N, CA, C and O atoms as a CHARMM CRD file, in Angstrom:
* protein
*
  320
    1    1 MET  N     72.06600  63.97400   5.55500 PROA 1      0.00000
    2    1 MET  CA    71.12100  62.94800   5.85200 PROA 1      0.00000
    3    1 MET  C     70.33700  64.38200   6.49900 PROA 1      0.00000
    4    1 MET  O     70.64500  65.55600   6.29200 PROA 1      0.00000
    5    2 LEU  N     69.12900  63.78600   7.42100 PROA 2      0.00000
    6    2 LEU  CA    67.88100  65.46400   7.03100 PROA 2      0.00000
    7    2 LEU  C     67.78700  65.13200   8.86000 PROA 2      0.00000
    8    2 LEU  O     67.82600  64.10600   9.53900 PROA 2      0.00000
    9    3 LYS  N     67.67500  66.31600   9.09900 PROA 3      0.00000
   10    3 LYS  CA    67.27000  65.87500  11.13700 PROA 3      0.00000
   11    3 LYS  C     66.21000  66.88200  10.78300 PROA 3      0.00000
   12    3 LYS  O     66.29200  67.93600  10.15400 PROA 3      0.00000
   13    4 GLY  N     64.92300  66.11700  11.50600 PROA 4      0.00000
   14    4 GLY  CA    63.59000  67.07300  10.95200 PROA 4      0.00000
   15    4 GLY  C     62.99400  66.41900  10.15200 PROA 4      0.00000
   16    4 GLY  O     63.54800  65.56400   9.46000 PROA 4      0.00000
   17    5 ASP  N     61.28300  66.80400  10.07200 PROA 5      0.00000
   18    5 ASP  CA    60.29800  66.55700   8.75900 PROA 5      0.00000
   19    5 ASP  C     61.01700  67.46900   7.40300 PROA 5      0.00000
   20    5 ASP  O     61.46700  66.87400   6.42300 PROA 5      0.00000
   21    6 LYS  N     61.03500  68.69400   7.50300 PROA 6      0.00000
   22    6 LYS  CA    61.26200  68.61600   5.68000 PROA 6      0.00000
   23    6 LYS  C     63.61700  69.77300   5.97800 PROA 6      0.00000
   24    6 LYS  O     64.51900  69.82600   6.81500 PROA 6      0.00000
   25    7 PRO  N     63.40700  70.11400   5.13000 PROA 7      0.00000
   26    7 PRO  CA    64.39300  70.83600   4.83900 PROA 7      0.00000
   27    7 PRO  C     64.59800  71.91400   5.22500 PROA 7      0.00000
   28    7 PRO  O     63.63100  72.65800   5.06100 PROA 7      0.00000
   29    8 LYS  N     66.27500  72.79900   6.12800 PROA 8      0.00000
   30    8 LYS  CA    65.40400  74.19000   6.01500 PROA 8      0.00000
   31    8 LYS  C     66.45400  74.83600   5.92000 PROA 8      0.00000
   32    8 LYS  O     67.59000  74.48000   6.23000 PROA 8      0.00000
   33    9 GLU  N     65.86500  76.46700   5.19400 PROA 9      0.00000
   34    9 GLU  CA    67.20300  77.11500   4.55900 PROA 9      0.00000
   35    9 GLU  C     68.02600  76.84000   3.97800 PROA 9      0.00000
   36    9 GLU  O     69.23800  76.84900   4.19500 PROA 9      0.00000
   37   10 ILE  N     66.90500  76.30800   2.42700 PROA 10     0.00000
   38   10 ILE  CA    67.50400  76.54700   1.26000 PROA 10     0.00000
   39   10 ILE  C     66.56500  76.95300   0.82400 PROA 10     0.00000
   40   10 ILE  O     65.36200  76.69400   0.82400 PROA 10     0.00000
   41   11 PHE  N     67.65500  78.10500   0.16900 PROA 11     0.00000
   42   11 PHE  CA    66.75100  78.61900  -1.34000 PROA 11     0.00000
   43   11 PHE  C     66.79400  78.61900  -2.55200 PROA 11     0.00000
   44   11 PHE  O     67.74200  77.88700  -2.83900 PROA 11     0.00000
   45   12 ILE  N     66.26600  79.05900  -3.60400 PROA 12     0.00000
   46   12 ILE  CA    66.61500  79.29700  -4.79000 PROA 12     0.00000
   47   12 ILE  C     66.22400  80.31500  -5.58100 PROA 12     0.00000
   48   12 ILE  O     65.28600  81.08600  -5.37800 PROA 12     0.00000
   49   13 ALA  N     67.11600  80.28800  -6.66500 PROA 13     0.00000
   50   13 ALA  CA    66.91400  81.79600  -7.60100 PROA 13     0.00000
   51   13 ALA  C     67.08500  81.51800  -8.99500 PROA 13     0.00000
   52   13 ALA  O     67.56800  80.47100  -9.42800 PROA 13     0.00000
   53   14 GLY  N     66.42500  83.07400 -10.12100 PROA 14     0.00000
   54   14 GLY  CA    66.12500  82.81600 -11.24500 PROA 14     0.00000
   55   14 GLY  C     67.49400  83.31200 -11.59700 PROA 14     0.00000
   56   14 GLY  O     68.37900  83.22300 -10.74600 PROA 14     0.00000
   57   15 ALA  N     67.74100  83.81000 -12.73700 PROA 15     0.00000
   58   15 ALA  CA    68.42200  85.11300 -13.51900 PROA 15     0.00000
   59   15 ALA  C     67.97800  86.37200 -12.39500 PROA 15     0.00000
   60   15 ALA  O     68.79200  86.32600 -11.47200 PROA 15     0.00000
   61   16 ASP  N     67.51400  86.87600 -12.29100 PROA 16     0.00000
   62   16 ASP  CA    66.86300  87.74000 -11.69900 PROA 16     0.00000
   63   16 ASP  C     67.29700  88.15300 -10.16700 PROA 16     0.00000
   64   16 ASP  O     67.09000  89.20800  -9.56700 PROA 16     0.00000
   65   17 LYS  N     68.17500  86.59500  -9.61500 PROA 17     0.00000
   66   17 LYS  CA    68.65500  86.92800  -8.27500 PROA 17     0.00000
   67   17 LYS  C     67.22600  87.33000  -7.23600 PROA 17     0.00000
   68   17 LYS  O     67.23300  88.05700  -6.24400 PROA 17     0.00000
   69   18 VAL  N     65.96100  86.53500  -7.89100 PROA 18     0.00000
   70   18 VAL  CA    65.50600  86.73000  -6.46400 PROA 18     0.00000
   71   18 VAL  C     65.31100  85.39300  -5.78200 PROA 18     0.00000
   72   18 VAL  O     65.14100  84.24900  -6.20400 PROA 18     0.00000
   73   19 PHE  N     65.39100  85.90800  -4.64700 PROA 19     0.00000
   74   19 PHE  CA    65.35600  83.86500  -3.59200 PROA 19     0.00000
   75   19 PHE  C     64.17400  83.45300  -3.01300 PROA 19     0.00000
   76   19 PHE  O     63.42700  84.01300  -2.21000 PROA 19     0.00000
   77   20 TYR  N     64.13600  82.47600  -3.50700 PROA 20     0.00000
   78   20 TYR  CA    62.59400  81.64900  -3.10200 PROA 20     0.00000
   79   20 TYR  C     62.66900  80.73800  -1.83700 PROA 20     0.00000
   80   20 TYR  O     63.85600  80.47700  -1.64300 PROA 20     0.00000
   81   21 PRO  N     62.12200  80.33500  -1.19400 PROA 21     0.00000
   82   21 PRO  CA    62.30000  78.69100  -0.07900 PROA 21     0.00000
   83   21 PRO  C     62.03300  77.59500  -1.23400 PROA 21     0.00000
   84   21 PRO  O     61.20700  77.46200  -2.13600 PROA 21     0.00000
   85   22 ALA  N     62.80200  77.09900  -0.90100 PROA 22     0.00000
   86   22 ALA  CA    63.05300  75.69400  -1.97100 PROA 22     0.00000
   87   22 ALA  C     62.25400  74.35600  -1.33500 PROA 22     0.00000
   88   22 ALA  O     61.83700  73.97600  -0.24100 PROA 22     0.00000
   89   23 THR  N     62.31700  73.82800  -2.90700 PROA 23     0.00000
   90   23 THR  CA    61.33900  72.49900  -2.05900 PROA 23     0.00000
   91   23 THR  C     62.78400  71.53300  -1.84400 PROA 23     0.00000
   92   23 THR  O     63.97700  71.83500  -1.89600 PROA 23     0.00000
   93   24 VAL  N     62.44500  70.91900  -1.71800 PROA 24     0.00000
   94   24 VAL  CA    63.70800  69.57900  -1.79500 PROA 24     0.00000
   95   24 VAL  C     63.73600  68.26800  -1.79800 PROA 24     0.00000
   96   24 VAL  O     63.04900  67.67800  -0.96400 PROA 24     0.00000
   97   25 LYS  N     64.46300  67.59400  -2.64800 PROA 25     0.00000
   98   25 LYS  CA    64.09100  65.80400  -1.94900 PROA 25     0.00000
   99   25 LYS  C     65.81000  65.52600  -2.28200 PROA 25     0.00000
  100   25 LYS  O     66.54000  65.80900  -3.23200 PROA 25     0.00000
  101   26 ILE  N     65.99200  64.88500  -1.08700 PROA 26     0.00000
  102   26 ILE  CA    66.97200  63.74400  -1.00500 PROA 26     0.00000
  103   26 ILE  C     66.74600  62.80000  -1.15400 PROA 26     0.00000
  104   26 ILE  O     65.77700  62.24400  -0.63900 PROA 26     0.00000
  105   27 LYS  N     67.79800  62.11600  -2.13800 PROA 27     0.00000
  106   27 LYS  CA    68.38300  60.84300  -3.07200 PROA 27     0.00000
  107   27 LYS  C     69.29800  60.45800  -2.72800 PROA 27     0.00000
  108   27 LYS  O     70.25000  60.82900  -3.41400 PROA 27     0.00000
  109   28 GLY  N     69.62400  59.59900  -1.62600 PROA 28     0.00000
  110   28 GLY  CA    71.44600  59.12800  -1.58100 PROA 28     0.00000
  111   28 GLY  C     71.78600  60.11100  -1.42300 PROA 28     0.00000
  112   28 GLY  O     71.13900  60.70000  -0.55700 PROA 28     0.00000
  113   29 ASN  N     72.58300  60.67600  -1.87700 PROA 29     0.00000
  114   29 ASN  CA    74.04600  61.92300  -1.66800 PROA 29     0.00000
  115   29 ASN  C     73.98100  62.44900  -2.64500 PROA 29     0.00000
  116   29 ASN  O     74.98400  62.52500  -3.35500 PROA 29     0.00000
  117   30 LYS  N     72.48800  63.13000  -3.11800 PROA 30     0.00000
  118   30 LYS  CA    72.62100  64.08600  -4.15400 PROA 30     0.00000
  119   30 LYS  C     70.90500  65.03700  -3.11200 PROA 30     0.00000
  120   30 LYS  O     70.12100  64.62900  -2.25500 PROA 30     0.00000
  121   31 ILE  N     71.10900  66.65900  -4.02100 PROA 31     0.00000
  122   31 ILE  CA    69.83900  67.09200  -3.19700 PROA 31     0.00000
  123   31 ILE  C     69.04900  67.77900  -4.37500 PROA 31     0.00000
  124   31 ILE  O     69.80300  68.15400  -5.27200 PROA 31     0.00000
  125   32 PHE  N     68.10400  67.96000  -4.52800 PROA 32     0.00000
  126   32 PHE  CA    67.18100  68.28400  -5.97700 PROA 32     0.00000
  127   32 PHE  C     66.08800  69.09400  -5.04200 PROA 32     0.00000
  128   32 PHE  O     65.22500  68.81400  -4.21100 PROA 32     0.00000
  129   33 VAL  N     66.61700  70.21700  -5.64700 PROA 33     0.00000
  130   33 VAL  CA    65.99700  71.51200  -5.40300 PROA 33     0.00000
  131   33 VAL  C     64.78900  72.08000  -6.11300 PROA 33     0.00000
  132   33 VAL  O     65.02600  71.84400  -7.29800 PROA 33     0.00000
  133   34 SER  N     63.57800  72.72300  -6.03800 PROA 34     0.00000
  134   34 SER  CA    62.97100  73.38900  -6.92900 PROA 34     0.00000
  135   34 SER  C     62.28000  74.32100  -6.36900 PROA 34     0.00000
  136   34 SER  O     62.12600  74.47900  -5.15800 PROA 34     0.00000
  137   35 SER  N     61.66800  75.22700  -7.58500 PROA 35     0.00000
  138   35 SER  CA    60.62300  76.28700  -6.81400 PROA 35     0.00000
  139   35 SER  C     59.50200  76.65200  -8.10700 PROA 35     0.00000
  140   35 SER  O     59.83800  76.97800  -9.24600 PROA 35     0.00000
  141   36 LYS  N     57.77700  76.46700  -7.48700 PROA 36     0.00000
  142   36 LYS  CA    57.38300  76.86900  -8.48300 PROA 36     0.00000
  143   36 LYS  C     57.25900  78.53000  -8.75100 PROA 36     0.00000
  144   36 LYS  O     56.56700  79.05000  -9.62600 PROA 36     0.00000
  145   37 GLN  N     58.00400  79.13800  -7.89100 PROA 37     0.00000
  146   37 GLN  CA    58.34700  80.66100  -8.61200 PROA 37     0.00000
  147   37 GLN  C     59.75900  80.68400 -10.31600 PROA 37     0.00000
  148   37 GLN  O     59.76600  81.16000 -11.45200 PROA 37     0.00000
  149   38 VAL  N     60.49200  80.03400  -9.63300 PROA 38     0.00000
  150   38 VAL  CA    61.61600  79.32300 -10.08800 PROA 38     0.00000
  151   38 VAL  C     61.54800  78.84900 -11.77300 PROA 38     0.00000
  152   38 VAL  O     62.11200  77.75500 -11.78200 PROA 38     0.00000
  153   39 LYS  N     61.23600  79.08400 -12.79400 PROA 39     0.00000
  154   39 LYS  CA    61.16100  78.56100 -13.60100 PROA 39     0.00000
  155   39 LYS  C     62.57100  78.18300 -13.99300 PROA 39     0.00000
  156   39 LYS  O     62.54100  77.04600 -14.46300 PROA 39     0.00000
  157   40 ALA  N     63.72400  78.65200 -13.98700 PROA 40     0.00000
  158   40 ALA  CA    65.01200  78.41700 -15.33000 PROA 40     0.00000
  159   40 ALA  C     65.69800  78.59500 -13.88000 PROA 40     0.00000
  160   40 ALA  O     66.00400  79.78300 -13.77700 PROA 40     0.00000
  161   41 PRO  N     66.09300  77.80900 -12.60900 PROA 41     0.00000
  162   41 PRO  CA    67.30200  77.88100 -11.59200 PROA 41     0.00000
  163   41 PRO  C     68.34500  78.00000 -12.51400 PROA 41     0.00000
  164   41 PRO  O     68.68000  77.47400 -13.57600 PROA 41     0.00000
  165   42 VAL  N     68.77100  78.92000 -11.70900 PROA 42     0.00000
  166   42 VAL  CA    71.01500  79.08600 -11.41800 PROA 42     0.00000
  167   42 VAL  C     71.39400  79.43800 -10.46800 PROA 42     0.00000
  168   42 VAL  O     72.49400  79.96600 -10.63400 PROA 42     0.00000
  169   43 ALA  N     70.96700  79.44900  -9.11800 PROA 43     0.00000
  170   43 ALA  CA    71.56700  79.58300  -8.09300 PROA 43     0.00000
  171   43 ALA  C     70.79100  78.92400  -7.07200 PROA 43     0.00000
  172   43 ALA  O     69.59700  78.64200  -7.17400 PROA 43     0.00000
  173   44 VAL  N     71.47300  78.71500  -6.16700 PROA 44     0.00000
  174   44 VAL  CA    70.88600  77.82500  -4.75800 PROA 44     0.00000
  175   44 VAL  C     71.90000  78.84300  -3.70100 PROA 44     0.00000
  176   44 VAL  O     72.74200  79.67600  -4.03600 PROA 44     0.00000
  177   45 ARG  N     71.52700  78.48500  -2.52900 PROA 45     0.00000
  178   45 ARG  CA    72.27900  78.58300  -1.25600 PROA 45     0.00000
  179   45 ARG  C     71.31900  78.43900  -0.36700 PROA 45     0.00000
  180   45 ARG  O     70.10700  78.59800  -0.50700 PROA 45     0.00000
  181   46 TYR  N     72.45200  77.86300   1.34600 PROA 46     0.00000
  182   46 TYR  CA    71.47000  77.34700   2.30700 PROA 46     0.00000
  183   46 TYR  C     72.41700  77.56600   3.12300 PROA 46     0.00000
  184   46 TYR  O     73.61700  77.29300   3.13400 PROA 46     0.00000
  185   47 GLN  N     71.51100  78.25600   4.00900 PROA 47     0.00000
  186   47 GLN  CA    71.98000  78.56500   5.94900 PROA 47     0.00000
  187   47 GLN  C     72.67700  79.55300   5.72500 PROA 47     0.00000
  188   47 GLN  O     73.74800  79.77000   6.29200 PROA 47     0.00000
  189   48 PHE  N     71.84300  80.71400   4.35400 PROA 48     0.00000
  190   48 PHE  CA    72.96800  81.55100   4.24100 PROA 48     0.00000
  191   48 PHE  C     71.74300  82.77300   5.09000 PROA 48     0.00000
  192   48 PHE  O     70.89600  83.38900   4.44300 PROA 48     0.00000
  193   49 SER  N     71.90500  82.89200   6.49000 PROA 49     0.00000
  194   49 SER  CA    71.75400  84.33100   6.75700 PROA 49     0.00000
  195   49 SER  C     72.69300  84.17800   8.44300 PROA 49     0.00000
  196   49 SER  O     73.32700  83.21600   8.87700 PROA 49     0.00000
  197   50 ASN  N     72.51600  85.12200   8.87400 PROA 50     0.00000
  198   50 ASN  CA    72.47700  85.36700  10.34600 PROA 50     0.00000
  199   50 ASN  C     72.09000  84.45000  11.13900 PROA 50     0.00000
  200   50 ASN  O     72.87400  83.72100  11.74600 PROA 50     0.00000
  201   51 ALA  N     70.58600  84.37300  11.23900 PROA 51     0.00000
  202   51 ALA  CA    70.28900  83.61700  11.51200 PROA 51     0.00000
  203   51 ALA  C     68.99600  82.24600  11.40400 PROA 51     0.00000
  204   51 ALA  O     67.84600  81.98000  11.75100 PROA 51     0.00000
  205   52 GLY  N     70.36800  81.59600  10.54100 PROA 52     0.00000
  206   52 GLY  CA    69.57900  80.52000   9.95400 PROA 52     0.00000
  207   52 GLY  C     70.19300  79.31200  10.88700 PROA 52     0.00000
  208   52 GLY  O     71.18900  79.32600  11.61100 PROA 52     0.00000
  209   53 LEU  N     69.21500  78.22500  10.60600 PROA 53     0.00000
  210   53 LEU  CA    69.35100  76.81000  11.57200 PROA 53     0.00000
  211   53 LEU  C     69.26400  75.72300  10.59300 PROA 53     0.00000
  212   53 LEU  O     68.11500  75.29100  10.50800 PROA 53     0.00000
  213   54 GLY  N     70.07600  75.16700   9.85800 PROA 54     0.00000
  214   54 GLY  CA    70.18800  74.50000   9.01900 PROA 54     0.00000
  215   54 GLY  C     69.94700  72.92800   8.98500 PROA 54     0.00000
  216   54 GLY  O     71.11200  72.61200   8.74200 PROA 54     0.00000
  217   55 ASN  N     69.26500  71.70900   9.05600 PROA 55     0.00000
  218   55 ASN  CA    68.97800  70.52100   9.39200 PROA 55     0.00000
  219   55 ASN  C     69.50300  69.68000   8.69300 PROA 55     0.00000
  220   55 ASN  O     69.08100  68.52300   8.66700 PROA 55     0.00000
  221   56 LEU  N     70.70500  70.16000   7.86500 PROA 56     0.00000
  222   56 LEU  CA    71.88200  68.95700   6.50500 PROA 56     0.00000
  223   56 LEU  C     72.40800  68.68600   7.25000 PROA 56     0.00000
  224   56 LEU  O     72.61900  69.63300   8.00700 PROA 56     0.00000
  225   57 PHE  N     73.08600  67.25800   7.73900 PROA 57     0.00000
  226   57 PHE  CA    73.64200  66.75600   8.11500 PROA 57     0.00000
  227   57 PHE  C     74.35100  66.19400   7.28900 PROA 57     0.00000
  228   57 PHE  O     73.88200  66.25500   6.15300 PROA 57     0.00000
  229   58 SER  N     76.22200  65.14500   7.46400 PROA 58     0.00000
  230   58 SER  CA    76.93400  64.50200   6.61500 PROA 58     0.00000
  231   58 SER  C     76.48100  63.23000   7.18600 PROA 58     0.00000
  232   58 SER  O     75.74600  63.46000   8.14700 PROA 58     0.00000
  233   59 LYS  N     76.62200  62.07400   6.98300 PROA 59     0.00000
  234   59 LYS  CA    76.42400  60.92300   7.18000 PROA 59     0.00000
  235   59 LYS  C     77.23900  60.42500   8.48500 PROA 59     0.00000
  236   59 LYS  O     76.87500  59.50500   9.21700 PROA 59     0.00000
  237   60 GLY  N     78.15200  61.03100   8.60600 PROA 60     0.00000
  238   60 GLY  CA    78.77200  60.92400   9.93300 PROA 60     0.00000
  239   60 GLY  C     77.81200  61.94700  11.32000 PROA 60     0.00000
  240   60 GLY  O     78.01400  61.77600  12.52300 PROA 60     0.00000
  241   61 GLY  N     77.10100  62.66200  10.91000 PROA 61     0.00000
  242   61 GLY  CA    76.81700  63.21800  12.26100 PROA 61     0.00000
  243   61 GLY  C     77.01300  64.71400  11.56300 PROA 61     0.00000
  244   61 GLY  O     75.90000  65.16900  11.29800 PROA 61     0.00000
  245   62 LEU  N     77.73300  65.32400  11.30700 PROA 62     0.00000
  246   62 LEU  CA    78.35000  66.40300  11.10400 PROA 62     0.00000
  247   62 LEU  C     77.28600  67.61200  10.11500 PROA 62     0.00000
  248   62 LEU  O     77.05200  67.50800   8.91100 PROA 62     0.00000
  249   63 PRO  N     76.90600  68.44200  10.81600 PROA 63     0.00000
  250   63 PRO  CA    76.38400  69.67300  10.00700 PROA 63     0.00000
  251   63 PRO  C     77.14900  69.63800   9.04300 PROA 63     0.00000
  252   63 PRO  O     78.34100  69.35900   8.91600 PROA 63     0.00000
  253   64 VAL  N     75.96000  70.10500   8.03400 PROA 64     0.00000
  254   64 VAL  CA    76.83400  70.97100   6.60100 PROA 64     0.00000
  255   64 VAL  C     76.77700  72.12400   6.54100 PROA 64     0.00000
  256   64 VAL  O     75.89500  72.87800   6.95200 PROA 64     0.00000
  257   65 ALA  N     78.44600  72.50900   5.61700 PROA 65     0.00000
  258   65 ALA  CA    78.30700  74.15400   6.57700 PROA 65     0.00000
  259   65 ALA  C     77.68400  74.82400   4.92800 PROA 65     0.00000
  260   65 ALA  O     77.61000  74.16600   3.89000 PROA 65     0.00000
  261   66 PRO  N     77.31400  76.22500   5.09700 PROA 66     0.00000
  262   66 PRO  CA    76.06500  76.78400   4.30100 PROA 66     0.00000
  263   66 PRO  C     77.04600  76.97500   3.21800 PROA 66     0.00000
  264   66 PRO  O     78.25400  76.75500   3.30900 PROA 66     0.00000
  265   67 PHE  N     76.43200  77.39200   2.21700 PROA 67     0.00000
  266   67 PHE  CA    76.97600  77.22500   1.15700 PROA 67     0.00000
  267   67 PHE  C     75.85400  78.14000   0.00500 PROA 67     0.00000
  268   67 PHE  O     74.65800  78.36200   0.19400 PROA 67     0.00000
  269   68 ARG  N     76.79400  78.60000  -1.33300 PROA 68     0.00000
  270   68 ARG  CA    75.89000  79.18300  -2.21500 PROA 68     0.00000
  271   68 ARG  C     76.37400  78.93800  -3.53300 PROA 68     0.00000
  272   68 ARG  O     77.58200  79.15300  -3.62800 PROA 68     0.00000
  273   69 THR  N     75.77900  78.53100  -4.64800 PROA 69     0.00000
  274   69 THR  CA    76.26500  78.75800  -5.78200 PROA 69     0.00000
  275   69 THR  C     76.67300  79.71300  -6.78400 PROA 69     0.00000
  276   69 THR  O     77.30300  79.45500  -7.81000 PROA 69     0.00000
  277   70 ASP  N     76.19000  81.02400  -6.33300 PROA 70     0.00000
  278   70 ASP  CA    76.51700  81.89700  -7.70200 PROA 70     0.00000
  279   70 ASP  C     77.31600  83.17500  -6.96300 PROA 70     0.00000
  280   70 ASP  O     77.13300  83.27400  -5.75000 PROA 70     0.00000
  281   71 ALA  N     77.90200  83.83700  -7.39800 PROA 71     0.00000
  282   71 ALA  CA    79.10500  84.62400  -6.85700 PROA 71     0.00000
  283   71 ALA  C     78.31000  86.30700  -7.43500 PROA 71     0.00000
  284   71 ALA  O     78.70900  87.34800  -7.95800 PROA 71     0.00000
  285   72 TRP  N     77.08000  85.76900  -6.97500 PROA 72     0.00000
  286   72 TRP  CA    76.46200  88.28100  -7.58500 PROA 72     0.00000
  287   72 TRP  C     77.46300  88.66700  -5.80100 PROA 72     0.00000
  288   72 TRP  O     78.09900  88.23600  -4.83900 PROA 72     0.00000
  289   73 GLU  N     77.04300  89.47000  -6.30400 PROA 73     0.00000
  290   73 GLU  CA    77.43100  90.87500  -4.78400 PROA 73     0.00000
  291   73 GLU  C     76.74500  91.03400  -4.24200 PROA 73     0.00000
  292   73 GLU  O     75.88700  91.76600  -4.73600 PROA 73     0.00000
  293   74 LEU  N     76.53400  90.62800  -3.08100 PROA 74     0.00000
  294   74 LEU  CA    75.89900  90.87800  -1.78400 PROA 74     0.00000
  295   74 LEU  C     75.14300  91.66000  -1.37800 PROA 74     0.00000
  296   74 LEU  O     75.85000  92.42600  -0.72200 PROA 74     0.00000
  297   75 ASP  N     73.44000  92.23400  -1.28600 PROA 75     0.00000
  298   75 ASP  CA    73.20100  93.42500  -1.22400 PROA 75     0.00000
  299   75 ASP  C     73.22400  93.77000  -0.01100 PROA 75     0.00000
  300   75 ASP  O     72.10900  93.54800   0.46100 PROA 75     0.00000
  301   76 THR  N     74.24600  94.40600   1.11300 PROA 76     0.00000
  302   76 THR  CA    73.75100  94.47300   1.95200 PROA 76     0.00000
  303   76 THR  C     73.06300  95.77400   2.93500 PROA 76     0.00000
  304   76 THR  O     72.92100  96.00100   4.13600 PROA 76     0.00000
  305   77 SER  N     72.77000  96.39500   1.73500 PROA 77     0.00000
  306   77 SER  CA    71.75700  97.55700   2.05200 PROA 77     0.00000
  307   77 SER  C     70.39400  97.36800   2.61600 PROA 77     0.00000
  308   77 SER  O     69.44200  98.14700   2.62100 PROA 77     0.00000
  309   78 LYS  N     70.51600  96.07000   3.12600 PROA 78     0.00000
  310   78 LYS  CA    68.84200  95.99500   4.08100 PROA 78     0.00000
  311   78 LYS  C     69.18900  95.40300   5.21400 PROA 78     0.00000
  312   78 LYS  O     68.37600  95.09300   6.08500 PROA 78     0.00000
  313   79 ILE  N     70.45000  95.20100   5.28000 PROA 79     0.00000
  314   79 ILE  CA    70.98000  94.41200   7.02100 PROA 79     0.00000
  315   79 ILE  C     70.68200  95.87000   8.44800 PROA 79     0.00000
  316   79 ILE  O     71.36700  96.88600   8.55700 PROA 79     0.00000
  317   80 LYS  N     69.91700  95.61900   9.01300 PROA 80     0.00000
  318   80 LYS  CA    70.16700  96.53000  10.45800 PROA 80     0.00000
  319   80 LYS  C     70.61500  95.75000  11.65400 PROA 80     0.00000
  320   80 LYS  O     70.81600  96.32300  12.72400 PROA 80     0.00000
């Protein structure tokens, strides 16, 4: 379930590995993501930053843990 007006901290990327904020629709227990900037999605990340505060919760009221669907090497060169 969602707490708030719209889902936060969900990003989507194509094969170029560039992540964009996702448009999200929740139907039952499934989350559908898309973005006009990503024509062929291959990866999704949720709450995947040090400062991210997500707002997805289980039906029991517990927060959904951060996750990613990709196994790409992380670029930490821009972290300060």
